[in-house]
N, C-alpha and C positions, 0 to 999 in steps of 0.2 A: 113061079110066084112063091112057092113055099120056101125056096132057098133064100130069096131076098128077105122074106119075113124073118127067117131064122137069123140072117146076118144082122138085121137091125136089132133084133133082140139080143144078140151077142154083144153088140157095141154098147147097148144100154146097160147091160150087165157089167161090162168092164168099167163103165163110168161110175156106177154105184160102188163097185169094189174099190176103185181108186179113192173115192170119197171116204168110204168106210175104213180103208187102209190108213188114210191120213189121220183119221180120228183115233183109230185103234193104236197106232204106233206113236202117239204123242200124249199119253195120259199124264205125264209129269207136269206139263205146262198147265193143263186144266186144274190139276190138284193145287199147283202153286197159286193160281188165281183164286181158287176157292179158299185156300188158307189165308191169303192176303185179305180177302173180303171179311173172313171171320175175325182176323186180327184187327182190321179197321173198325169193325163193329164193336169188338171188345174195348178198343181204345176209346171209341166215342162214348161208350157206356161208362168207362172209368172216368173220363173227363167230365161227363155230365154229373156223375156222383160226386166227384171232387168239387165241382162248382156248387152243388147243393150244400155240401158240408161246409164249404167256405162261407157261403151266404148265411147259413145258420149260425156259424161261429161269430161272424161280424155282427149279426143281429143280437146275439147273446151278449157280446162285448158292449154294444151300445146301451142295452138295457142295464147292464151292470154298472157302467159309468154313470148313467142317469140316476140310478139308485144311490150311488155314492154321493153325487152332487146334492140330491135331495136330503140325504141323511146329514151331510155337512151343514147345509143351510139350517135344517131343523135343530141340529146340535148348537149352532152359533146362536140362534134365537133363544133356545132354552138357557144356555150359559149366560147370555146377556141379561135375560130376565131374572135369573137367579142372582146374578151379581148385583143388579139394581135393587132387588128386594133385600138382599143382605146388607147393602149400604144403607137403605132406608131404615131397616130394623136396627142396625148398629147406631145410626144417628139418633133415632128415637130413644133407644135404650140409654145412650149417654146423656141425652137431655133430661130424661126421666130420673136417671141416677143423680145428676147434678141438682135437680130441683128437690128431690126427696132427701138426698144425703145431707145437704147443707141446711135443711129446714130446722127452724127453732121450735123446740118443744117446751111449751110453758107448763111448769109444774104447779105453781100457785101464785096468786096475787092477793096481797093483804094491804090494809091501810096502816102504815107505821105511825104517821102523824096526820093531823088534819090537813087535807088538801094534797096529800102525797100518795104514791103507789109504790109498793115494794114487790118486785116480781122475781121469782126464782125460776130459772130456765136452764136448759142444756141443748146442745146440738144433737141432731139425730145420729144414731149409730152409723159409723163408717164415714162420717163427714170429714172433709179436708179442713185444715186450719183456716179460720175466717178472721180477718181483722175486725176488731170491735167497731171501728168506724164504718165498716161495710154493712152493718146490721141496722137497717132503717125501720122506724116504727111510725105509725099514725094512730091517733085516738080521734075517732069521729063521734061528734055529738050534735045536738040540735043547734048549738051556738057556733059551731065551726069545727076546725081541725087543729090538733096539736101534733107537730111533727118533729122528728129528731133522729139521732142515731145513738147506739150504745157506746160509742167512743167519745162522746161529747160530755165534758164535765159541767159546762154551763151552756145555756141557750136562751133564745128569746122567749120561748114558751115553756121550757122545761129544763130541769136539771137531771142529767143522766150520768151514771157512773157504773161501769161493769167491774165488779170486784170479786176476787177469789181469796178467801181467808183474810179479808181486810185490805188486800193489795189491789191496786187498779190493774186491770188486765187489758192489754192492748190487742192481744190475739186470743181468739176463742178456740178451744181444742175439744174434740169429741171425747165424751166420757167424763168431762168435768162439769160440775154444777156451778152456776154463776148467779149472783144477785145483782139486780139493777133497781135503783131508786129513781122514780120519775115524778117530777112535780109539774103537772099540767097547769097551764094558765087559762086556756079557753075552756077545756073540758075537765074541769076539776070535779072530784067526786061529789055527787049530790044525791040526796035521799030519793028513793023510789024512781030511779032513772036507770036506763041501760045505755052504755056506750060501747062502740065497736072498736076493738083493739086489733090492729093489723101489724104484723112483723114480716119483713123480708130479709133473708140472710144472703147478702151478696147477689149472685145470680141464681140462688136457690128459689124454692117455692115460697108461697105466702102461708102464714099462719093466722087464722082468724079466731078470735075469741070475743065473747060478749062479757063486758064488765057490768055485772048486775049489782046495783046498790040497793040495799033494802031500806028499812026504816031508820037505819043509823049508819053514819059514816065516821064514827068515832075511831080512834086509834085501836087497832086490833081486829077490826071488822074484816071478814074474809070476803073477797070479791070473786075469786075463782078458786 
């Protein structure tokens, strides 16, 4: 019985040695598998990092493009608004310049003879040349209105002549003084009355003056 037991033990020992010998004599294969596993893990980690970096880069690019689009839209709105304001300002400035530059400045008005008005005037500084016929006037009183223009020598309600140095002027020039004689029919000078005198020079602004007649409307009386 002892011998049999020893024999079984010997066989079992041989089997273990064979198994251990197989593992002991093939270490390279196990190392290769381990290296491959390590390499695979490293590759997976690199791929994951690359994917994260790529996702971050795409997100940053989208945000950058969105900012550019927003800035472009804002710039377009600002430019359009500034251009519109500039056009409005320029148009208003030109209209104001035309109205003020061609305005008639009345220097004085006297009564040369009974029933007539002699006015000395000039154009505002910087005015363009204005045809005398383009300067219109109105004299408003309780009895009605006398109307005409400075280029008319005769009219239904008044006699008007714009003269410079005794010569009739058909074109008015800035910097030059002019004399105009008006003989109103409806709104003739009357004592102790006030008449409204309105002048418009072409497309320019209006000039308003009040003709104040005192206790005398004799020749030489100063109205303005």
